C-alpha positions as CSV (number, residue, x, y, z in Angstrom):
1,X,-67.2,-48.2,-200.7
2,X,-63.8,-46.5,-200.9
3,X,-65.5,-43.1,-200.2
4,X,-67.3,-44.5,-197.1
5,X,-64.0,-45.8,-195.6
6,X,-62.3,-42.5,-196.3
7,X,-65.2,-40.6,-194.7
8,X,-65.1,-42.8,-191.7
9,X,-61.4,-42.3,-191.3
10,X,-61.8,-38.5,-191.5
11,X,-64.6,-38.6,-188.9
12,X,-62.4,-40.8,-186.6
13,X,-59.5,-38.3,-187.0
14,X,-61.8,-35.4,-186.0
15,X,-62.6,-37.3,-182.7
16,X,-58.9,-37.4,-181.8
17,X,-57.9,-34.3,-180.0
18,X,-54.8,-32.4,-180.9
19,X,-51.8,-33.0,-178.7
20,X,-51.5,-29.3,-177.8
21,X,-55.1,-29.1,-176.9
22,X,-54.3,-30.7,-173.5
23,X,-53.3,-28.6,-170.5
24,X,-51.1,-31.5,-169.4
25,X,-49.1,-31.2,-172.6
26,X,-48.3,-27.6,-171.9
27,X,-47.5,-28.3,-168.3
28,X,-45.1,-31.0,-169.3
29,X,-43.6,-28.9,-172.1
30,X,-42.8,-25.9,-169.7
31,X,-41.8,-28.2,-166.8
32,X,-39.3,-30.1,-169.0
33,X,-37.6,-26.9,-170.1
34,X,-37.6,-25.3,-166.6
35,X,-36.3,-28.5,-165.0
36,X,-33.6,-29.0,-167.7
37,X,-32.3,-25.5,-167.2
38,X,-32.2,-25.9,-163.5
39,X,-30.6,-29.3,-163.7
40,X,-27.7,-27.8,-165.7
41,X,-27.3,-25.0,-163.1
42,X,-27.1,-27.3,-160.1
43,X,-25.0,-29.9,-161.8
44,X,-22.5,-27.1,-162.4
45,X,-22.3,-26.9,-158.6
46,X,-21.6,-30.6,-158.3
47,X,-25.1,-31.9,-157.2
48,X,-28.1,-33.4,-158.9
49,X,-31.6,-32.0,-158.6
50,X,-32.5,-34.9,-156.2
51,X,-29.6,-34.0,-154.0
52,X,-30.6,-30.3,-154.1
53,X,-34.1,-31.3,-152.8
54,X,-32.5,-33.4,-150.0
55,X,-30.1,-30.6,-149.1
56,X,-32.9,-28.0,-149.0
57,X,-35.1,-30.1,-146.7
58,X,-32.2,-31.0,-144.5
59,X,-31.4,-27.3,-144.3
60,X,-35.0,-26.6,-143.2
61,X,-35.2,-29.4,-140.7
62,X,-31.7,-29.1,-139.2
63,X,-30.3,-32.2,-137.6
64,X,-33.0,-34.8,-138.0
65,X,-33.7,-38.5,-138.5
66,X,-33.7,-40.2,-141.9
67,X,-37.3,-41.1,-141.3
68,X,-38.2,-37.4,-140.9
69,X,-36.6,-36.8,-144.4
70,X,-38.6,-39.8,-145.7
71,X,-41.8,-38.1,-144.4
72,X,-40.9,-34.6,-145.6
73,X,-39.9,-35.7,-149.1
74,X,-42.4,-38.5,-149.7
75,X,-39.6,-40.8,-150.9
76,X,-38.9,-44.4,-149.9
77,X,-36.5,-45.2,-147.1
78,X,-34.1,-46.7,-149.7
79,X,-34.2,-43.6,-151.9
80,X,-33.5,-41.3,-149.0
81,X,-30.7,-43.6,-147.7
82,X,-29.0,-43.5,-151.1
83,X,-29.2,-39.8,-151.3
84,X,-27.8,-39.4,-147.8
85,X,-24.9,-41.8,-148.8
86,X,-24.2,-39.7,-152.0
87,X,-24.3,-36.5,-150.1
88,X,-22.1,-37.9,-147.3
89,X,-19.6,-39.0,-150.0
90,X,-19.6,-35.4,-151.2
91,X,-19.0,-34.2,-147.6
92,X,-22.3,-32.3,-147.7
93,X,-24.2,-34.4,-145.1
94,X,-23.1,-36.4,-142.1
95,X,-24.6,-39.2,-140.0
96,X,-24.3,-39.3,-136.2
97,X,-24.9,-42.6,-134.4
98,X,-26.8,-42.4,-131.1
99,X,-24.3,-43.8,-128.5
100,X,-27.2,-44.9,-126.2
101,X,-28.9,-46.9,-129.0
102,X,-26.7,-47.6,-131.9
103,X,-29.7,-48.5,-134.1
104,X,-30.7,-44.8,-134.2
105,X,-28.8,-42.2,-136.0
106,X,-29.4,-38.6,-137.1
107,X,-28.3,-36.8,-140.2
108,X,-27.5,-33.2,-140.9
109,X,-25.7,-30.9,-143.2
110,X,-22.0,-30.4,-142.9
111,X,-20.6,-26.9,-142.8
112,X,-19.9,-27.2,-146.5
113,X,-23.5,-28.4,-147.1
114,X,-25.0,-25.5,-145.1
115,X,-22.9,-23.1,-147.2
116,X,-24.0,-24.6,-150.5
117,X,-27.8,-24.4,-149.9
118,X,-28.1,-20.6,-150.2
119,X,-26.0,-20.8,-153.4
120,X,-28.3,-23.4,-154.9
121,X,-31.4,-21.5,-153.6
122,X,-30.2,-18.4,-155.6
123,X,-29.9,-20.6,-158.7
124,X,-33.5,-21.8,-158.2
125,X,-34.6,-18.2,-157.8
126,X,-32.7,-17.2,-160.9
127,X,-34.2,-20.1,-162.9
128,X,-37.7,-19.1,-161.9
129,X,-37.0,-15.5,-162.8
130,X,-35.6,-16.5,-166.2
131,X,-38.8,-18.5,-167.1
132,X,-41.5,-16.6,-165.2
133,X,-40.1,-13.2,-164.6
134,X,-41.9,-11.7,-167.6
135,X,-45.2,-12.4,-166.0
136,X,-47.0,-9.9,-163.7
137,X,-46.8,-11.0,-160.1
138,X,-50.6,-11.6,-159.8
139,X,-50.5,-14.0,-162.7
140,X,-47.5,-15.9,-161.3
141,X,-49.4,-16.1,-157.9
142,X,-52.5,-17.4,-159.7
143,X,-50.6,-20.1,-161.5
144,X,-49.0,-21.1,-158.3
145,X,-52.3,-21.3,-156.5
146,X,-53.8,-23.4,-159.4
147,X,-50.9,-25.8,-159.1
148,X,-51.2,-26.0,-155.4
149,X,-55.0,-26.7,-155.8
150,X,-54.2,-29.6,-158.1
151,X,-51.7,-31.0,-155.5
152,X,-54.4,-30.6,-152.8
153,X,-57.3,-32.2,-154.8
154,X,-55.2,-35.2,-156.0
155,X,-53.4,-35.5,-152.6
156,X,-50.0,-35.5,-154.3
157,X,-47.3,-36.1,-151.6
158,X,-43.9,-36.9,-153.0
159,X,-41.6,-34.0,-154.0
160,X,-40.9,-34.1,-157.7
161,X,-37.2,-34.5,-158.4
162,X,-36.9,-35.9,-161.9
């Protein structure tokens, strides 16, 4: 009886895949290290990764509406509003109220915010180079295409920030 239970337990253990047998495990492992290193770099510049993402999109869009940022980032209105408030407190973004209709306002980067984005973009480039620079460009491009295919197939919309 004891041998049968031990044999069943061994058989059950063989049916459980190893943690590192999963692609998701490796994606998360690498992503965690890449993200952590980047977080340290941007925080040294006085912003969070979420704020960096907002700054980058605001840089791309120019003066825009908060709803355009909601759409671009795939975040909730509340999350975008909080990020705008934080960046406004840091004097990196500013709100402008429409005098004709005070319910509408636009947001954009301040001069200080516009100057910071290229600095942070270089940090992002450097972080990528530190982690992926050893790979031949065709392999890097193939990995990027594979990740973009996953995004497309699963219709992933929100920008990962944490």
